[in-house]
C-alpha positions in Angstrom: 62.7 176.2 -66.7 63.5 172.7 -67.3 64.2 169.6 -65.0 67.7 168.0 -65.9 68.4 164.5 -65.1 70.8 162.3 -66.6 71.7 158.9 -66.9 75.0 157.7 -68.5 76.3 158.8 -71.4 73.5 161.6 -71.8 71.1 163.9 -70.1 67.0 164.2 -70.4 65.5 167.4 -70.3 61.7 168.1 -69.3 60.4 170.6 -69.6 55.9 171.8 -70.0 55.6 172.8 -73.9 51.2 174.1 -74.1 51.0 172.1 -70.8 52.0 168.9 -72.2 55.0 167.6 -70.2 57.7 166.7 -72.8 61.1 164.9 -72.8 64.3 165.3 -75.0 67.2 163.0 -74.6 70.6 164.7 -75.4 73.6 161.9 -75.7 77.0 162.5 -75.0 78.3 159.2 -76.1 81.1 159.9 -76.9 82.5 161.6 -73.1 85.4 161.0 -72.1 87.3 161.8 -68.4 89.2 164.9 -70.0 86.9 166.1 -72.3 86.3 170.0 -71.6 83.0 170.0 -70.2 82.3 173.5 -70.7 82.8 173.4 -74.1 81.1 170.7 -74.3 77.6 172.4 -73.0 78.2 175.7 -75.2 78.5 173.1 -78.1 75.5 171.4 -76.7 73.5 174.5 -76.1 74.1 175.8 -80.3 71.4 173.5 -80.8 69.3 172.8 -77.8 66.8 175.8 -77.0 66.2 174.7 -73.8 69.3 174.9 -72.7 69.7 178.9 -71.5 72.1 180.4 -69.6 70.9 179.9 -66.0 70.9 176.5 -67.0 74.5 175.8 -68.3 76.2 175.9 -64.6 74.1 172.9 -63.9 74.0 171.2 -66.9 78.4 171.6 -66.6 77.6 170.3 -63.1 76.0 167.0 -64.6 78.9 166.7 -67.1 81.6 166.7 -64.2 79.8 164.1 -62.1 79.5 162.0 -65.2 82.9 162.4 -65.9 83.8 161.2 -62.4 82.4 158.5 -62.7 83.6 157.1 -65.8 87.0 158.0 -64.0 86.0 155.1 -60.7 88.1 152.3 -60.6 86.4 149.5 -61.9 88.4 146.5 -60.2 84.7 146.5 -58.0 84.9 143.2 -56.3 80.9 142.4 -55.2 80.6 140.3 -51.6 77.5 138.6 -50.4 75.5 141.8 -48.1 72.6 139.8 -47.1 70.1 137.0 -47.4 66.6 137.6 -47.4 64.6 134.9 -46.6 62.4 136.9 -48.8 59.1 134.9 -49.3 57.5 131.3 -48.6 57.4 130.8 -52.2 59.8 131.1 -55.5 60.9 134.2 -56.5 59.4 136.1 -60.1 61.3 139.4 -60.5 63.3 141.5 -58.7 63.9 145.4 -59.2 65.8 148.5 -57.8 63.6 152.0 -57.9 66.1 154.3 -59.3 68.8 155.6 -56.3 69.1 152.0 -55.7 67.8 152.9 -52.4 64.9 150.4 -52.2 64.1 147.0 -53.9 60.9 145.6 -54.5 60.5 141.4 -55.1 57.5 139.2 -56.2 56.7 136.2 -55.8 54.7 133.0 -56.2 53.2 133.5 -52.9 51.0 136.3 -54.3 52.6 139.2 -52.7 55.0 142.1 -53.7 57.9 143.6 -50.6 59.6 146.4 -50.5 62.9 146.3 -49.5 65.5 149.3 -47.4 68.6 148.5 -49.7 71.3 149.7 -46.7 69.8 147.7 -43.8 68.0 144.8 -46.0 64.5 145.1 -43.4 61.8 144.7 -45.3 59.6 147.8 -45.6 55.7 146.6 -46.7 54.0 143.6 -47.6 51.7 144.2 -50.7 49.0 142.0 -50.4 46.1 141.7 -52.3 46.5 139.7 -55.2 44.6 136.2 -55.4 47.2 134.6 -57.0 51.2 135.1 -58.5 52.7 138.3 -58.5 54.6 137.9 -61.3 55.5 141.1 -63.1 56.7 144.1 -60.9 57.9 147.6 -61.3 58.3 150.7 -60.1 57.5 154.2 -61.9 61.6 155.5 -62.8 63.1 158.1 -62.1 60.7 159.1 -59.8 60.2 155.6 -57.8 57.4 156.6 -55.8 55.0 154.3 -56.9 54.8 150.7 -58.1 53.6 148.4 -60.2 52.5 144.6 -59.4 50.5 142.4 -62.6 49.4 139.0 -61.3 48.3 135.9 -63.0 44.7 136.6 -61.0 44.5 139.2 -63.9 44.1 142.0 -62.1 47.5 145.0 -61.8 47.6 147.2 -59.0 48.7 150.5 -58.3 50.7 150.9 -54.9 52.5 153.7 -52.7 55.9 153.0 -52.6 55.9 155.4 -49.2 52.6 153.8 -47.1 52.2 150.6 -49.4 48.9 151.5 -50.0 46.9 150.5 -52.5 45.9 153.3 -54.7 43.9 151.3 -58.0 43.0 147.7 -58.7 43.2 148.1 -63.1 40.6 145.1 -63.9 39.7 144.5 -67.9 41.8 141.8 -68.9 40.6 138.0 -69.4 43.9 136.2 -68.2 46.6 136.4 -66.8 49.1 139.6 -66.7 52.7 138.5 -67.4 54.6 141.8 -68.6 54.3 145.1 -67.4 56.0 149.4 -67.3 55.7 152.9 -67.2 56.3 154.7 -69.1 59.3 157.5 -68.1 56.6 160.0 -67.6 54.7 158.3 -65.2 51.5 159.5 -66.3 50.9 155.9 -67.7 51.0 151.9 -66.8 51.1 149.3 -69.7 50.2 145.9 -69.0 51.0 143.2 -71.1 48.4 139.1 -71.0 48.3 135.9 -71.9 44.3 137.0 -73.4 46.7 138.6 -76.3 45.6 142.7 -75.6 47.9 144.9 -74.0 46.2 147.6 -71.4 47.4 151.2 -71.1 46.1 153.0 -68.1 46.1 157.0 -66.7 47.8 156.9 -63.3 46.4 159.2 -61.7 42.4 158.6 -62.9 42.8 154.7 -62.1 40.9 153.7 -65.4 41.6 152.0 -68.8 43.3 154.2 -71.6 43.0 151.7 -74.5 43.4 148.5 -75.1 45.7 147.8 -77.9 44.4 144.1 -79.7 46.2 142.8 -83.0 48.4 140.2 -81.9 46.6 136.6 -82.5 48.7 134.6 -79.1 49.8 135.6 -75.6 51.7 139.0 -75.3 54.9 138.5 -73.1 56.7 141.0 -73.4 56.1 145.1 -73.5 58.5 148.3 -73.6 57.8 152.0 -73.7 60.6 153.9 -75.7 62.2 157.5 -73.5 60.3 159.4 -75.3 56.6 158.2 -74.6 54.9 158.3 -77.7 55.9 154.5 -79.0 55.2 150.9 -76.9 56.2 147.9 -78.3 54.1 144.9 -77.4 55.6 141.1 -78.0 53.8 138.2 -78.6 54.1 134.1 -79.2 52.6 134.9 -82.7 56.3 135.3 -83.7 55.9 139.0 -84.5 56.2 142.6 -82.2 53.8 145.2 -83.1 55.1 148.4 -82.6 51.6 151.1 -81.3 51.4 154.8 -81.2 50.8 155.2 -77.4 47.9 158.0 -77.5 45.3 156.8 -81.0 46.6 152.8 -79.1 46.7 151.8 -83.5 49.1 149.7 -84.6 52.0 151.2 -86.7 53.9 148.7 -87.5 54.3 144.5 -87.2 57.5 143.4 -86.9 57.9 140.4 -89.3 60.6 137.9 -89.7 61.2 135.8 -86.2 60.0 132.5 -86.9 59.5 131.3 -83.1 57.9 132.6 -80.2 58.8 136.6 -79.0 60.7 136.3 -75.6 62.2 139.4 -75.0 61.6 143.1 -77.3 63.4 146.6 -76.2 64.1 150.4 -77.6 67.1 151.9 -77.7 67.7 154.9 -75.9 66.9 157.3 -78.5 64.3 155.0 -79.7 65.5 154.9 -82.7 65.9 150.9 -83.0 64.1 147.8 -81.7 65.8 144.5 -80.3 64.3 141.5 -80.9 65.0 137.7 -79.3 62.9 134.8 -80.2 63.0 131.2 -79.2 63.9 131.0 -82.8 67.8 130.8 -81.5 68.1 134.7 -83.0 67.9 138.1 -81.9 66.8 140.8 -84.5 67.3 144.7 -84.8 64.8 146.6 -86.6 64.1 150.4 -87.5 61.9 151.4 -85.0 60.4 154.1 -86.7 60.1 152.3 -90.5 59.4 149.6 -88.6 62.1 147.4 -91.2 64.4 144.8 -90.0 67.7 145.7 -90.4 69.9 142.5 -89.3 69.4 139.3 -87.5 71.9 138.8 -85.0 73.1 134.8 -84.8 75.0 131.9 -83.0 73.4 130.9 -80.2 72.1 127.7 -80.7 69.1 127.3 -78.8 66.0 130.0 -77.6 67.0 133.1 -76.6 65.6 134.1 -73.0 66.3 137.4 -72.8 67.8 140.8 -74.9 69.1 144.2 -73.9 71.1 147.6 -75.2 73.7 148.9 -72.8 72.2 152.9 -71.7 74.6 154.5 -74.7 72.6 152.1 -77.0 76.1 150.8 -78.9 75.8 147.5 -77.7 73.5 144.7 -77.5 73.8 141.5 -75.3 71.5 138.0 -75.7 71.5 135.3 -73.1 70.0 132.4 -74.3 68.8 128.1 -73.2 72.8 127.1 -74.4 74.0 128.1 -71.2 75.6 131.3 -73.3 75.1 134.9 -73.8 76.0 137.0 -76.1 77.4 140.9 -77.1 77.1 142.1 -80.8 78.1 145.5 -81.4 74.5 147.9 -82.8 76.6 149.1 -85.4 78.2 146.7 -87.2 76.6 144.1 -86.1 79.2 141.9 -85.3 79.5 139.3 -82.3 82.4 141.0 -79.8 82.3 139.0 -77.2 80.9 135.0 -76.0 80.1 135.2 -72.2 80.7 131.4 -71.8 80.9 129.6 -68.4 77.5 129.0 -66.8 76.3 125.3 -66.4 72.4 126.2 -67.3 70.4 128.1 -69.2 70.9 131.6 -69.2 67.2 133.0 -68.7 68.2 137.6 -67.4 70.9 139.5 -69.0 71.9 143.4 -67.9 74.4 145.7 -68.5 75.8 148.4 -65.6 74.4 151.4 -65.9 78.1 152.6 -67.4 77.8 149.8 -69.9 81.2 147.9 -69.1 79.8 145.2 -66.9 77.0 142.6 -68.3 75.3 140.0 -65.9 73.5 137.0 -65.8 71.2 135.4 -64.4 71.5 131.7 -64.2 69.3 127.8 -64.2 72.9 126.2 -62.8 71.8 128.6 -59.6 74.5 131.2 -59.8 74.7 134.3 -61.6 77.9 135.6 -63.6 79.7 139.5 -63.9 81.6 140.2 -67.3 83.4 142.2 -69.1 81.3 143.8 -71.8 84.0 144.8 -73.9 86.2 140.9 -73.4 83.7 138.8 -72.3 86.2 137.6 -69.7 84.0 135.9 -66.0 85.1 138.6 -63.7 83.2 136.7 -61.1 80.9 134.1 -60.0 78.2 134.6 -57.3 77.4 131.6 -55.7 75.1 130.6 -52.9 71.6 130.1 -54.1 70.2 127.1 -53.7 68.2 126.8 -57.0 68.2 128.7 -60.2 68.2 132.5 -60.3 65.8 133.5 -62.5 66.2 137.6 -62.2 69.2 139.6 -61.5 69.8 143.7 -61.4 72.3 146.0 -61.1 71.6 149.8 -59.0 71.5 152.9 -60.3 75.4 153.4 -59.3 76.1 149.7 -60.0 78.4 148.7 -57.0 75.1 146.6 -55.9 73.2 144.0 -57.3 70.0 142.2 -56.8 69.3 138.7 -57.4 66.2 136.5 -57.3 65.9 133.0 -56.6 63.1 129.4 -57.1 65.3 129.0 -53.2 62.4 131.6 -52.1 64.9 134.1 -51.7 66.8 136.9 -52.4 70.9 138.2 -51.8 71.5 141.5 -51.8 75.8 142.3 -52.9 78.0 144.8 -52.7 
């Protein structure tokens, strides 16, 4: 029977067909607190043979849980819960597992640490890299494995539970600066300064394929939700779309006039958004590789871009100290997030899509209303620039990672 997982504004069906794990997402973008859940599931069931009578009750339950989330009050104020003197050198990245029960921090001190969110206690120190641990990730939604990518040219796969290293993936000839698991948790992808990306089999611990074709460093990569495509963004000003099964390059997204800083698929895999040092953000058709729109307005390099979970909005963060929100449908700028006193290196939506979090070199993180662009809260206290920030899946806990060697948990 299919396994159901839900995210804001949608349900993921995971099932096995011909021995192959498959996933399909059903979007619920129009779901409101007053929608008739039973009628909605009946309607979805008509077009989705995987939803059998035996699953319907469970799906109605999931839809009602989503509706409860939509109704929750939105005036949550975050307070500093704990300062973790996490590392002896600056942090590079922070990431939550799916439930938010634990998170990881990577550092220039060559380690990655696993933390318990509720207590702020350190659970494991993942040691073994010979240089900066730059890229880190959980294999969400499962969260039982962690991947770390290092300037020592290797990627390591670890057990979240025990902290033991399962595999060390060797093969890159320069620093690994980005990595990602596919949603199915069968592969991990690494992007390197050696101009290639590699896909590795998690179970076997072996390289599956090398993605060659860029003429400069790869600094961003992202799988789509179905796991059959991956994109890589490079300093060569292009983004490549690859077929995961064959390792073949399907499209090259050409149009940016500067290095790519960030690239991402939307949830239903129909769109790709790219951010560049040329001060623009571009939207592309993921199937055909054609350019749809150029989102302009920033006066300096765009350092990060992201979609909300529903794929309705795009947020951009730039070196000009502002962030912007665009409507993915109309391509219009709907909000300007202004107030930071330094460049914004990271931007993310909360899972519900109504809040945006930004991290800046001005030593603060800020929380914004995604619809109006109003600043709701300033998270102050770090003594140096903030490189990384993340929401947990519930959207009620934030972590910030800074050059001041600490990580802060905000409730």
